[in-house]
C-alpha positions, 0 to 999 in steps of 0.5 A: 770552467778551469781556474789558475793552478788546476790540473789540465790537459792541452793539445796542439799541433807541433808540426803541420803536414807540410812542415814534416820531413820527407823521410817519413812514411807517406801516411805519417807525412799526411797528418800533423805531429800532435802533442797532448800534455798535462800541467797546471793552468797558468791563466786566471780561468779558462773553458774547454777550447780556450788557448791556454798556458800551462806549467808541466811537472818539470817546470816547462811552459807549454801552450795549447787548446784546453781539452780536459780539466782534472784528467785521469788515466783511463786504462782499457785492455779492450772488450771481452773476447770469448775465444780467449776464455775458451783458450784459457779453459783448454789450456787449464785442462791440458796443463792441470786436468781441468778446473780442479787444480 
């Protein structure tokens, strides 16, 4: 449950596939143009899935479906790749003579 002025993220389709320009690649034309944006909730209260209005950091009003309350950055550089570790070891050995450097 979110309340007024909570930091939230919303989602909405800006353009449906049939509204998109014909100058786009075929696979792009088949999907909607989507928007995800964060801001302060302007509704008195809302639950995930509700249609809400927010005010962004720059003061712009946006509307959409509430998808997250107190969103945070989730950085992920992918899963462990053993080949990269092997490459690092080989490069270290070639450049510096092994792990001693």
